[in-house]
Backbone as XML, in Angstrom:
<?xml version="1.0"?>
<chain id="A" units="angstrom">
  <residue number="1" name="UNK">
    <atom name="N" x="0.849" y="-1.188" z="0.000"/>
    <atom name="CA" x="0.000" y="0.000" z="0.000"/>
    <atom name="C" x="0.887" y="1.240" z="0.000"/>
  </residue>
  <residue number="2" name="UNK">
    <atom name="N" x="0.560" y="2.184" z="-0.860"/>
    <atom name="CA" x="1.343" y="3.418" z="-0.920"/>
    <atom name="C" x="0.613" y="4.515" z="-0.175"/>
  </residue>
  <residue number="3" name="UNK">
    <atom name="N" x="1.387" y="5.394" z="0.435"/>
    <atom name="CA" x="0.817" y="6.534" z="1.141"/>
    <atom name="C" x="1.234" y="7.806" z="0.458"/>
  </residue>
  <residue number="4" name="UNK">
    <atom name="N" x="0.316" y="8.742" z="0.331"/>
    <atom name="CA" x="0.687" y="10.059" z="-0.196"/>
    <atom name="C" x="1.204" y="10.896" z="0.958"/>
  </residue>
  <residue number="5" name="UNK">
    <atom name="N" x="1.802" y="12.021" z="0.640"/>
    <atom name="CA" x="2.279" y="12.920" z="1.687"/>
    <atom name="C" x="1.113" y="13.439" z="2.517"/>
  </residue>
  <residue number="6" name="UNK">
    <atom name="N" x="-0.027" y="13.615" z="1.881"/>
    <atom name="CA" x="-1.209" y="14.098" z="2.582"/>
    <atom name="C" x="-1.638" y="13.096" z="3.654"/>
  </residue>
  <residue number="7" name="UNK">
    <atom name="N" x="-1.488" y="11.802" z="3.361"/>
    <atom name="CA" x="-1.890" y="10.762" z="4.310"/>
    <atom name="C" x="-1.019" y="10.781" z="5.561"/>
  </residue>
  <residue number="8" name="UNK">
    <atom name="N" x="0.201" y="11.267" z="5.446"/>
    <atom name="CA" x="1.130" y="11.252" z="6.565"/>
    <atom name="C" x="0.828" y="12.352" z="7.581"/>
  </residue>
  <residue number="9" name="UNK">
    <atom name="N" x="0.031" y="13.345" z="7.191"/>
    <atom name="CA" x="-0.272" y="14.441" z="8.112"/>
    <atom name="C" x="-1.366" y="14.023" z="9.096"/>
  </residue>
  <residue number="10" name="UNK">
    <atom name="N" x="-1.236" y="14.430" z="10.345"/>
    <atom name="CA" x="-2.269" y="14.098" z="11.333"/>
    <atom name="C" x="-3.625" y="14.688" z="10.930"/>
  </residue>
  <residue number="11" name="UNK">
    <atom name="N" x="-4.654" y="13.903" z="10.989"/>
    <atom name="CA" x="-6.002" y="14.366" z="10.681"/>
    <atom name="C" x="-6.331" y="14.389" z="9.203"/>
  </residue>
  <residue number="12" name="UNK">
    <atom name="N" x="-5.404" y="14.027" z="8.355"/>
    <atom name="CA" x="-5.643" y="14.042" z="6.914"/>
    <atom name="C" x="-6.439" y="12.809" z="6.511"/>
  </residue>
  <residue number="13" name="UNK">
    <atom name="N" x="-7.271" y="13.013" z="5.511"/>
    <atom name="CA" x="-8.038" y="11.869" z="5.001"/>
    <atom name="C" x="-7.203" y="11.129" z="3.968"/>
  </residue>
  <residue number="14" name="UNK">
    <atom name="N" x="-7.331" y="9.822" z="3.932"/>
    <atom name="CA" x="-6.557" y="9.052" z="2.967"/>
    <atom name="C" x="-6.919" y="9.436" z="1.530"/>
  </residue>
  <residue number="15" name="UNK">
    <atom name="N" x="-5.921" y="9.446" z="0.662"/>
    <atom name="CA" x="-6.125" y="9.775" z="-0.740"/>
    <atom name="C" x="-6.317" y="8.498" z="-1.530"/>
  </residue>
  <residue number="16" name="UNK">
    <atom name="N" x="-7.192" y="8.566" z="-2.519"/>
    <atom name="CA" x="-7.416" y="7.393" z="-3.359"/>
    <atom name="C" x="-6.476" y="7.365" z="-4.559"/>
  </residue>
  <residue number="17" name="UNK">
    <atom name="N" x="-5.609" y="8.369" z="-4.673"/>
    <atom name="CA" x="-4.706" y="8.455" z="-5.814"/>
    <atom name="C" x="-3.474" y="7.597" z="-5.553"/>
  </residue>
  <residue number="18" name="UNK">
    <atom name="N" x="-3.112" y="6.799" z="-6.526"/>
    <atom name="CA" x="-1.897" y="5.994" z="-6.455"/>
    <atom name="C" x="-0.770" y="6.821" z="-7.088"/>
  </residue>
  <residue number="19" name="UNK">
    <atom name="N" x="-0.062" y="7.573" z="-6.248"/>
    <atom name="CA" x="0.969" y="8.477" z="-6.743"/>
    <atom name="C" x="2.150" y="7.731" z="-7.357"/>
  </residue>
  <residue number="20" name="UNK">
    <atom name="N" x="2.436" y="6.551" z="-6.865"/>
    <atom name="CA" x="3.533" y="5.769" z="-7.434"/>
    <atom name="C" x="3.190" y="5.378" z="-8.868"/>
  </residue>
  <residue number="21" name="UNK">
    <atom name="N" x="1.971" y="4.917" z="-9.084"/>
    <atom name="CA" x="1.544" y="4.550" z="-10.438"/>
    <atom name="C" x="1.508" y="5.791" z="-11.329"/>
  </residue>
  <residue number="22" name="UNK">
    <atom name="N" x="1.062" y="6.923" z="-10.783"/>
    <atom name="CA" x="1.005" y="8.156" z="-11.566"/>
    <atom name="C" x="2.410" y="8.590" z="-11.979"/>
  </residue>
  <residue number="23" name="UNK">
    <atom name="N" x="3.380" y="8.436" z="-11.065"/>
    <atom name="CA" x="4.760" y="8.809" z="-11.368"/>
    <atom name="C" x="5.373" y="7.902" z="-12.428"/>
  </residue>
  <residue number="24" name="UNK">
    <atom name="N" x="4.767" y="6.759" z="-12.682"/>
    <atom name="CA" x="5.253" y="5.834" z="-13.707"/>
    <atom name="C" x="4.426" y="5.908" z="-14.988"/>
  </residue>
  <residue number="25" name="UNK">
    <atom name="N" x="3.493" y="6.856" z="-15.030"/>
    <atom name="CA" x="2.649" y="7.003" z="-16.220"/>
    <atom name="C" x="3.469" y="7.576" z="-17.375"/>
  </residue>
  <residue number="26" name="UNK">
    <atom name="N" x="3.091" y="7.258" z="-18.612"/>
    <atom name="CA" x="3.854" y="7.743" z="-19.774"/>
    <atom name="C" x="3.972" y="9.266" z="-19.835"/>
  </residue>
  <residue number="27" name="UNK">
    <atom name="N" x="2.914" y="9.982" z="-19.485"/>
    <atom name="CA" x="2.963" y="11.444" z="-19.566"/>
    <atom name="C" x="3.916" y="12.036" z="-18.532"/>
  </residue>
  <residue number="28" name="UNK">
    <atom name="N" x="3.919" y="11.485" z="-17.322"/>
    <atom name="CA" x="4.833" y="11.969" z="-16.287"/>
    <atom name="C" x="6.279" y="11.629" z="-16.649"/>
  </residue>
  <residue number="29" name="UNK">
    <atom name="N" x="6.495" y="10.422" z="-17.149"/>
    <atom name="CA" x="7.834" y="10.017" z="-17.568"/>
    <atom name="C" x="8.335" y="10.868" z="-18.733"/>
  </residue>
  <residue number="30" name="UNK">
    <atom name="N" x="7.423" y="11.257" z="-19.623"/>
    <atom name="CA" x="7.802" y="12.142" z="-20.733"/>
    <atom name="C" x="8.241" y="13.509" z="-20.209"/>
  </residue>
  <residue number="31" name="UNK">
    <atom name="N" x="7.547" y="14.024" z="-19.213"/>
    <atom name="CA" x="7.931" y="15.299" z="-18.589"/>
    <atom name="C" x="9.340" y="15.195" z="-18.006"/>
  </residue>
  <residue number="32" name="UNK">
    <atom name="N" x="9.608" y="14.123" z="-17.274"/>
    <atom name="CA" x="10.934" y="13.931" z="-16.699"/>
    <atom name="C" x="11.995" y="13.762" z="-17.785"/>
  </residue>
  <residue number="33" name="UNK">
    <atom name="N" x="11.661" y="13.022" z="-18.844"/>
    <atom name="CA" x="12.606" y="12.797" z="-19.930"/>
    <atom name="C" x="12.965" y="14.109" z="-20.617"/>
  </residue>
  <residue number="34" name="UNK">
    <atom name="N" x="11.970" y="14.943" z="-20.889"/>
    <atom name="CA" x="12.245" y="16.237" z="-21.536"/>
    <atom name="C" x="13.079" y="17.143" z="-20.658"/>
  </residue>
  <residue number="35" name="UNK">
    <atom name="N" x="12.770" y="17.162" z="-19.368"/>
    <atom name="CA" x="13.559" y="17.983" z="-18.443"/>
    <atom name="C" x="15.010" y="17.493" z="-18.415"/>
  </residue>
  <residue number="36" name="UNK">
    <atom name="N" x="15.185" y="16.190" z="-18.288"/>
    <atom name="CA" x="16.536" y="15.637" z="-18.215"/>
    <atom name="C" x="17.319" y="15.846" z="-19.511"/>
  </residue>
  <residue number="37" name="UNK">
    <atom name="N" x="16.644" y="15.734" z="-20.661"/>
    <atom name="CA" x="17.322" y="15.942" z="-21.946"/>
    <atom name="C" x="17.817" y="17.375" z="-22.087"/>
  </residue>
  <residue number="38" name="UNK">
    <atom name="N" x="17.173" y="18.299" z="-21.401"/>
    <atom name="CA" x="17.605" y="19.696" z="-21.437"/>
    <atom name="C" x="18.647" y="19.980" z="-20.353"/>
  </residue>
  <residue number="39" name="UNK">
    <atom name="N" x="18.370" y="19.544" z="-19.134"/>
    <atom name="CA" x="19.180" y="19.920" z="-17.976"/>
    <atom name="C" x="20.534" y="19.209" z="-17.943"/>
  </residue>
  <residue number="40" name="UNK">
    <atom name="N" x="20.562" y="17.920" z="-18.194"/>
    <atom name="CA" x="21.810" y="17.168" z="-18.024"/>
    <atom name="C" x="22.913" y="17.646" z="-18.971"/>
  </residue>
  <residue number="41" name="UNK">
    <atom name="N" x="22.662" y="17.782" z="-20.283"/>
    <atom name="CA" x="23.743" y="18.283" z="-21.144"/>
    <atom name="C" x="24.212" y="19.689" z="-20.765"/>
  </residue>
  <residue number="42" name="UNK">
    <atom name="N" x="23.274" y="20.555" z="-20.380"/>
    <atom name="CA" x="23.682" y="21.908" z="-19.978"/>
    <atom name="C" x="24.487" y="21.894" z="-18.687"/>
  </residue>
  <residue number="43" name="UNK">
    <atom name="N" x="24.095" y="21.042" z="-17.757"/>
    <atom name="CA" x="24.846" y="20.938" z="-16.501"/>
    <atom name="C" x="26.259" y="20.416" z="-16.766"/>
  </residue>
  <residue number="44" name="UNK">
    <atom name="N" x="26.376" y="19.409" z="-17.620"/>
    <atom name="CA" x="27.702" y="18.875" z="-17.965"/>
    <atom name="C" x="28.537" y="19.953" z="-18.644"/>
  </residue>
  <residue number="45" name="UNK">
    <atom name="N" x="27.942" y="20.647" z="-19.621"/>
    <atom name="CA" x="28.651" y="21.734" z="-20.304"/>
    <atom name="C" x="29.148" y="22.768" z="-19.306"/>
  </residue>
  <residue number="46" name="UNK">
    <atom name="N" x="28.252" y="23.211" z="-18.413"/>
    <atom name="CA" x="28.641" y="24.258" z="-17.481"/>
    <atom name="C" x="29.730" y="23.790" z="-16.529"/>
  </residue>
  <residue number="47" name="UNK">
    <atom name="N" x="29.632" y="22.562" z="-16.028"/>
    <atom name="CA" x="30.653" y="22.067" z="-15.108"/>
    <atom name="C" x="32.016" y="21.936" z="-15.789"/>
  </residue>
  <residue number="48" name="UNK">
    <atom name="N" x="32.011" y="21.472" z="-17.036"/>
    <atom name="CA" x="33.278" y="21.393" z="-17.779"/>
    <atom name="C" x="33.848" y="22.794" z="-17.989"/>
  </residue>
  <residue number="49" name="UNK">
    <atom name="N" x="32.994" y="23.721" z="-18.374"/>
    <atom name="CA" x="33.413" y="25.109" z="-18.588"/>
    <atom name="C" x="33.938" y="25.716" z="-17.286"/>
  </residue>
  <residue number="50" name="UNK">
    <atom name="N" x="33.225" y="25.504" z="-16.185"/>
    <atom name="CA" x="33.632" y="26.080" z="-14.903"/>
    <atom name="C" x="34.952" y="25.485" z="-14.419"/>
  </residue>
  <residue number="51" name="UNK">
    <atom name="N" x="35.031" y="24.150" z="-14.358"/>
    <atom name="CA" x="36.252" y="23.527" z="-13.859"/>
    <atom name="C" x="37.417" y="23.722" z="-14.831"/>
  </residue>
  <residue number="52" name="UNK">
    <atom name="N" x="37.113" y="23.804" z="-16.116"/>
    <atom name="CA" x="38.154" y="24.120" z="-17.091"/>
    <atom name="C" x="38.756" y="25.484" z="-16.801"/>
  </residue>
  <residue number="53" name="UNK">
    <atom name="N" x="37.898" y="26.453" z="-16.521"/>
    <atom name="CA" x="38.365" y="27.798" z="-16.173"/>
    <atom name="C" x="39.235" y="27.766" z="-14.922"/>
  </residue>
  <residue number="54" name="UNK">
    <atom name="N" x="38.772" y="27.059" z="-13.904"/>
    <atom name="CA" x="39.523" y="26.983" z="-12.646"/>
    <atom name="C" x="40.879" y="26.312" z="-12.878"/>
  </residue>
  <residue number="55" name="UNK">
    <atom name="N" x="40.894" y="25.222" z="-13.620"/>
    <atom name="CA" x="42.154" y="24.518" z="-13.880"/>
    <atom name="C" x="43.127" y="25.358" z="-14.700"/>
  </residue>
  <residue number="56" name="UNK">
    <atom name="N" x="42.613" y="26.028" z="-15.716"/>
    <atom name="CA" x="43.486" y="26.889" z="-16.521"/>
    <atom name="C" x="44.018" y="28.039" z="-15.662"/>
  </residue>
  <residue number="57" name="UNK">
    <atom name="N" x="43.160" y="28.614" z="-14.818"/>
    <atom name="CA" x="43.608" y="29.703" z="-13.947"/>
    <atom name="C" x="44.680" y="29.217" z="-12.972"/>
  </residue>
  <residue number="58" name="UNK">
    <atom name="N" x="44.546" y="27.979" z="-12.498"/>
    <atom name="CA" x="45.501" y="27.458" z="-11.525"/>
    <atom name="C" x="46.814" y="27.004" z="-12.164"/>
  </residue>
  <residue number="59" name="UNK">
    <atom name="N" x="46.723" y="26.376" z="-13.341"/>
    <atom name="CA" x="47.907" y="25.742" z="-13.915"/>
    <atom name="C" x="48.475" y="26.435" z="-15.149"/>
  </residue>
  <residue number="60" name="UNK">
    <atom name="N" x="47.803" y="27.442" z="-15.664"/>
    <atom name="CA" x="48.325" y="28.164" z="-16.832"/>
    <atom name="C" x="48.160" y="29.668" z="-16.648"/>
  </residue>
  <residue number="61" name="UNK">
    <atom name="N" x="48.783" y="30.220" z="-15.609"/>
    <atom name="CA" x="48.616" y="31.655" z="-15.352"/>
    <atom name="C" x="49.151" y="32.532" z="-16.496"/>
  </residue>
  <residue number="62" name="UNK">
    <atom name="N" x="50.134" y="32.042" z="-17.201"/>
    <atom name="CA" x="50.664" y="32.826" z="-18.321"/>
    <atom name="C" x="49.611" y="32.963" z="-19.425"/>
  </residue>
  <residue number="63" name="UNK">
    <atom name="N" x="48.836" y="31.896" z="-19.634"/>
    <atom name="CA" x="47.763" y="31.945" z="-20.629"/>
    <atom name="C" x="46.685" y="32.941" z="-20.199"/>
  </residue>
  <residue number="64" name="UNK">
    <atom name="N" x="46.334" y="32.918" z="-18.935"/>
    <atom name="CA" x="45.307" y="33.823" z="-18.428"/>
    <atom name="C" x="45.787" y="35.278" z="-18.424"/>
  </residue>
  <residue number="65" name="UNK">
    <atom name="N" x="47.097" y="35.488" z="-18.415"/>
    <atom name="CA" x="47.657" y="36.842" z="-18.374"/>
    <atom name="C" x="47.761" y="37.490" z="-19.750"/>
  </residue>
  <residue number="66" name="UNK">
    <atom name="N" x="47.383" y="36.783" z="-20.794"/>
    <atom name="CA" x="47.439" y="37.361" z="-22.147"/>
    <atom name="C" x="46.548" y="38.595" z="-22.203"/>
  </residue>
  <residue number="67" name="UNK">
    <atom name="N" x="47.128" y="39.705" z="-22.654"/>
    <atom name="CA" x="46.387" y="40.960" z="-22.749"/>
    <atom name="C" x="45.384" y="40.892" z="-23.903"/>
  </residue>
  <residue number="68" name="UNK">
    <atom name="N" x="44.166" y="41.297" z="-23.655"/>
    <atom name="CA" x="43.129" y="41.308" z="-24.693"/>
    <atom name="C" x="42.941" y="42.729" z="-25.202"/>
  </residue>
  <residue number="69" name="UNK">
    <atom name="N" x="42.589" y="43.634" z="-24.300"/>
    <atom name="CA" x="42.401" y="45.037" z="-24.647"/>
    <atom name="C" x="42.938" y="45.861" z="-23.487"/>
  </residue>
  <residue number="70" name="UNK">
    <atom name="N" x="43.908" y="46.675" z="-23.752"/>
    <atom name="CA" x="44.471" y="47.518" z="-22.700"/>
    <atom name="C" x="45.018" y="46.668" z="-21.567"/>
  </residue>
  <residue number="71" name="UNK">
    <atom name="N" x="44.547" y="46.936" z="-20.364"/>
    <atom name="CA" x="45.016" y="46.159" z="-19.215"/>
    <atom name="C" x="44.088" y="44.990" z="-18.888"/>
  </residue>
  <residue number="72" name="UNK">
    <atom name="N" x="43.115" y="44.731" z="-19.727"/>
    <atom name="CA" x="42.189" y="43.606" z="-19.522"/>
    <atom name="C" x="42.830" y="42.353" z="-20.102"/>
  </residue>
  <residue number="73" name="UNK">
    <atom name="N" x="42.979" y="41.339" z="-19.252"/>
    <atom name="CA" x="43.601" y="40.110" z="-19.725"/>
    <atom name="C" x="42.558" y="39.009" z="-19.965"/>
  </residue>
  <residue number="74" name="UNK">
    <atom name="N" x="43.020" y="37.909" z="-20.503"/>
    <atom name="CA" x="42.140" y="36.803" z="-20.847"/>
    <atom name="C" x="41.448" y="36.217" z="-19.620"/>
  </residue>
  <residue number="75" name="UNK">
    <atom name="N" x="42.131" y="36.210" z="-18.490"/>
    <atom name="CA" x="41.531" y="35.697" z="-17.246"/>
    <atom name="C" x="40.291" y="36.482" z="-16.848"/>
  </residue>
  <residue number="76" name="UNK">
    <atom name="N" x="40.362" y="37.797" z="-16.975"/>
    <atom name="CA" x="39.213" y="38.641" z="-16.639"/>
    <atom name="C" x="38.058" y="38.372" z="-17.611"/>
  </residue>
  <residue number="77" name="UNK">
    <atom name="N" x="38.381" y="38.283" z="-18.893"/>
    <atom name="CA" x="37.347" y="38.035" z="-19.903"/>
    <atom name="C" x="36.675" y="36.688" z="-19.652"/>
  </residue>
  <residue number="78" name="UNK">
    <atom name="N" x="37.476" y="35.640" z="-19.429"/>
    <atom name="CA" x="36.905" y="34.315" z="-19.181"/>
    <atom name="C" x="36.149" y="34.266" z="-17.852"/>
  </residue>
  <residue number="79" name="UNK">
    <atom name="N" x="36.646" y="34.973" z="-16.852"/>
    <atom name="CA" x="35.950" y="35.036" z="-15.562"/>
    <atom name="C" x="34.592" y="35.698" z="-15.691"/>
  </residue>
  <residue number="80" name="UNK">
    <atom name="N" x="34.530" y="36.807" z="-16.421"/>
    <atom name="CA" x="33.249" y="37.471" z="-16.647"/>
    <atom name="C" x="32.345" y="36.595" z="-17.517"/>
  </residue>
  <residue number="81" name="UNK">
    <atom name="N" x="32.980" y="35.821" z="-18.406"/>
    <atom name="CA" x="32.215" y="34.877" z="-19.224"/>
    <atom name="C" x="31.488" y="33.838" z="-18.383"/>
  </residue>
  <residue number="82" name="UNK">
    <atom name="N" x="32.037" y="33.528" z="-17.211"/>
    <atom name="CA" x="31.348" y="32.601" z="-16.300"/>
    <atom name="C" x="30.001" y="33.180" z="-15.858"/>
  </residue>
  <residue number="83" name="UNK">
    <atom name="N" x="29.993" y="34.466" z="-15.536"/>
    <atom name="CA" x="28.746" y="35.113" z="-15.135"/>
    <atom name="C" x="27.758" y="35.169" z="-16.301"/>
  </residue>
  <residue number="84" name="UNK">
    <atom name="N" x="28.254" y="35.542" z="-17.459"/>
    <atom name="CA" x="27.398" y="35.625" z="-18.647"/>
    <atom name="C" x="26.790" y="34.254" z="-18.951"/>
  </residue>
  <residue number="85" name="UNK">
    <atom name="N" x="27.613" y="33.220" z="-18.888"/>
    <atom name="CA" x="27.131" y="31.865" z="-19.151"/>
    <atom name="C" x="26.064" y="31.452" z="-18.138"/>
  </residue>
  <residue number="86" name="UNK">
    <atom name="N" x="26.289" y="31.757" z="-16.883"/>
    <atom name="CA" x="25.313" y="31.409" z="-15.844"/>
    <atom name="C" x="23.967" y="32.070" z="-16.108"/>
  </residue>
  <residue number="87" name="UNK">
    <atom name="N" x="23.978" y="33.353" z="-16.410"/>
    <atom name="CA" x="22.722" y="34.054" z="-16.678"/>
    <atom name="C" x="22.071" y="33.550" z="-17.963"/>
  </residue>
  <residue number="88" name="UNK">
    <atom name="N" x="22.863" y="33.276" z="-18.989"/>
    <atom name="CA" x="22.313" y="32.781" z="-20.257"/>
    <atom name="C" x="21.658" y="31.416" z="-20.074"/>
  </residue>
  <residue number="89" name="UNK">
    <atom name="N" x="22.323" y="30.516" z="-19.336"/>
    <atom name="CA" x="21.745" y="29.191" z="-19.089"/>
    <atom name="C" x="20.457" y="29.319" z="-18.286"/>
  </residue>
  <residue number="90" name="UNK">
    <atom name="N" x="20.462" y="30.196" z="-17.301"/>
    <atom name="CA" x="19.259" y="30.396" z="-16.483"/>
    <atom name="C" x="18.102" y="30.915" z="-17.330"/>
  </residue>
  <residue number="91" name="UNK">
    <atom name="N" x="18.364" y="31.912" z="-18.159"/>
    <atom name="CA" x="17.297" y="32.459" z="-19.010"/>
    <atom name="C" x="16.810" y="31.415" z="-20.013"/>
  </residue>
  <residue number="92" name="UNK">
    <atom name="N" x="17.729" y="30.625" z="-20.555"/>
    <atom name="CA" x="17.360" y="29.580" z="-21.508"/>
    <atom name="C" x="16.487" y="28.524" z="-20.830"/>
  </residue>
  <residue number="93" name="UNK">
    <atom name="N" x="16.865" y="28.119" z="-19.600"/>
    <atom name="CA" x="16.062" y="27.133" z="-18.879"/>
    <atom name="C" x="14.676" y="27.681" z="-18.545"/>
  </residue>
  <residue number="94" name="UNK">
    <atom name="N" x="14.603" y="28.911" z="-18.081"/>
    <atom name="CA" x="13.300" y="29.511" z="-17.746"/>
    <atom name="C" x="12.417" y="29.552" z="-18.993"/>
  </residue>
  <residue number="95" name="UNK">
    <atom name="N" x="12.968" y="29.946" z="-20.119"/>
    <atom name="CA" x="12.202" y="29.980" z="-21.366"/>
    <atom name="C" x="11.729" y="28.584" z="-21.756"/>
  </residue>
  <residue number="96" name="UNK">
    <atom name="N" x="12.632" y="27.604" z="-21.694"/>
    <atom name="CA" x="12.283" y="26.223" z="-22.016"/>
    <atom name="C" x="11.200" y="25.705" z="-21.078"/>
  </residue>
  <residue number="97" name="UNK">
    <atom name="N" x="11.357" y="25.990" z="-19.801"/>
    <atom name="CA" x="10.384" y="25.529" z="-18.819"/>
    <atom name="C" x="9.018" y="26.173" z="-19.054"/>
  </residue>
  <residue number="98" name="UNK">
    <atom name="N" x="9.002" y="27.479" z="-19.299"/>
    <atom name="CA" x="7.736" y="28.166" z="-19.536"/>
    <atom name="C" x="7.010" y="27.622" z="-20.766"/>
  </residue>
  <residue number="99" name="UNK">
    <atom name="N" x="7.768" y="27.321" z="-21.824"/>
    <atom name="CA" x="7.160" y="26.873" z="-23.075"/>
    <atom name="C" x="6.831" y="25.380" z="-23.087"/>
  </residue>
  <residue number="100" name="UNK">
    <atom name="N" x="7.642" y="24.562" z="-22.434"/>
    <atom name="CA" x="7.513" y="23.115" z="-22.563"/>
    <atom name="C" x="7.110" y="22.418" z="-21.272"/>
  </residue>
  <residue number="101" name="UNK">
    <atom name="N" x="7.873" y="22.616" z="-20.221"/>
    <atom name="CA" x="7.651" y="21.854" z="-18.995"/>
    <atom name="C" x="6.427" y="22.314" z="-18.217"/>
  </residue>
  <residue number="102" name="UNK">
    <atom name="N" x="6.238" y="23.615" z="-18.102"/>
    <atom name="CA" x="5.120" y="24.120" z="-17.308"/>
    <atom name="C" x="3.756" y="23.702" z="-17.863"/>
  </residue>
  <residue number="103" name="UNK">
    <atom name="N" x="3.524" y="23.781" z="-19.184"/>
    <atom name="CA" x="2.237" y="23.303" z="-19.691"/>
    <atom name="C" x="2.018" y="21.800" z="-19.443"/>
  </residue>
  <residue number="104" name="UNK">
    <atom name="N" x="3.083" y="21.020" z="-19.587"/>
    <atom name="CA" x="2.962" y="19.582" z="-19.317"/>
    <atom name="C" x="2.657" y="19.340" z="-17.841"/>
  </residue>
  <residue number="105" name="UNK">
    <atom name="N" x="3.353" y="20.068" z="-16.967"/>
    <atom name="CA" x="3.118" y="19.943" z="-15.533"/>
    <atom name="C" x="1.719" y="20.394" z="-15.137"/>
  </residue>
  <residue number="106" name="UNK">
    <atom name="N" x="1.229" y="21.457" z="-15.770"/>
    <atom name="CA" x="-0.123" y="21.941" z="-15.467"/>
    <atom name="C" x="-1.175" y="20.911" z="-15.879"/>
  </residue>
  <residue number="107" name="UNK">
    <atom name="N" x="-0.957" y="20.266" z="-17.018"/>
    <atom name="CA" x="-1.892" y="19.229" z="-17.465"/>
    <atom name="C" x="-1.881" y="18.048" z="-16.495"/>
  </residue>
  <residue number="108" name="UNK">
    <atom name="N" x="-0.712" y="17.657" z="-16.039"/>
    <atom name="CA" x="-0.625" y="16.560" z="-15.075"/>
    <atom name="C" x="-1.274" y="16.945" z="-13.745"/>
  </residue>
  <residue number="109" name="UNK">
    <atom name="N" x="-1.070" y="18.176" z="-13.333"/>
    <atom name="CA" x="-1.690" y="18.624" z="-12.080"/>
    <atom name="C" x="-3.213" y="18.624" z="-12.194"/>
  </residue>
  <residue number="110" name="UNK">
    <atom name="N" x="-3.722" y="19.097" z="-13.341"/>
    <atom name="CA" x="-5.178" y="19.092" z="-13.553"/>
    <atom name="C" x="-5.713" y="17.669" z="-13.517"/>
  </residue>
  <residue number="111" name="UNK">
    <atom name="N" x="-4.971" y="16.745" z="-14.088"/>
    <atom name="CA" x="-5.384" y="15.335" z="-14.065"/>
    <atom name="C" x="-5.437" y="14.815" z="-12.635"/>
  </residue>
  <residue number="112" name="UNK">
    <atom name="N" x="-4.431" y="15.145" z="-11.842"/>
    <atom name="CA" x="-4.430" y="14.725" z="-10.439"/>
    <atom name="C" x="-5.567" y="15.352" z="-9.648"/>
  </residue>
  <residue number="113" name="UNK">
    <atom name="N" x="-5.859" y="16.625" z="-9.931"/>
    <atom name="CA" x="-6.955" y="17.290" z="-9.226"/>
    <atom name="C" x="-8.296" y="16.650" z="-9.565"/>
  </residue>
  <residue number="114" name="UNK">
    <atom name="N" x="-8.479" y="16.248" z="-10.824"/>
    <atom name="CA" x="-9.699" y="15.547" z="-11.213"/>
    <atom name="C" x="-9.790" y="14.213" z="-10.496"/>
  </residue>
  <residue number="115" name="UNK">
    <atom name="N" x="-8.674" y="13.519" z="-10.396"/>
    <atom name="CA" x="-8.659" y="12.225" z="-9.713"/>
    <atom name="C" x="-8.979" y="12.391" z="-8.236"/>
  </residue>
  <residue number="116" name="UNK">
    <atom name="N" x="-8.516" y="13.474" z="-7.656"/>
    <atom name="CA" x="-8.739" y="13.732" z="-6.231"/>
    <atom name="C" x="-10.208" y="14.049" z="-5.932"/>
  </residue>
  <residue number="117" name="UNK">
    <atom name="N" x="-10.881" y="14.685" z="-6.881"/>
    <atom name="CA" x="-12.280" y="15.057" z="-6.691"/>
    <atom name="C" x="-13.222" y="13.856" z="-6.771"/>
  </residue>
  <residue number="118" name="UNK">
    <atom name="N" x="-12.775" y="12.796" z="-7.410"/>
    <atom name="CA" x="-13.633" y="11.620" z="-7.569"/>
    <atom name="C" x="-13.781" y="10.850" z="-6.284"/>
  </residue>
</chain>
């Protein structure tokens, strides 16, 4: 027998929804698959980019000291690029989530709410 989180609260009425079965439904699995197909490659890219920057800064200071413009060196440019990349990935994820994940999640939530009313 599976228990929902609502069932664990004192005074809560038992739910007739099988959340484990719902989490294994094709539509829910598709939502997770789409999220993972977007998030995992971006996370890997960012971690490689971040640790690559740290390693180059630690072990190749002469490379990071290359002058780009005036007194601005490559280390500063790449360091600021870390911030730009972080904001760009965040904006890209928010856009993807708003267009793709949120509508799928809203449909699943509506389905659960209908099941709960029965």
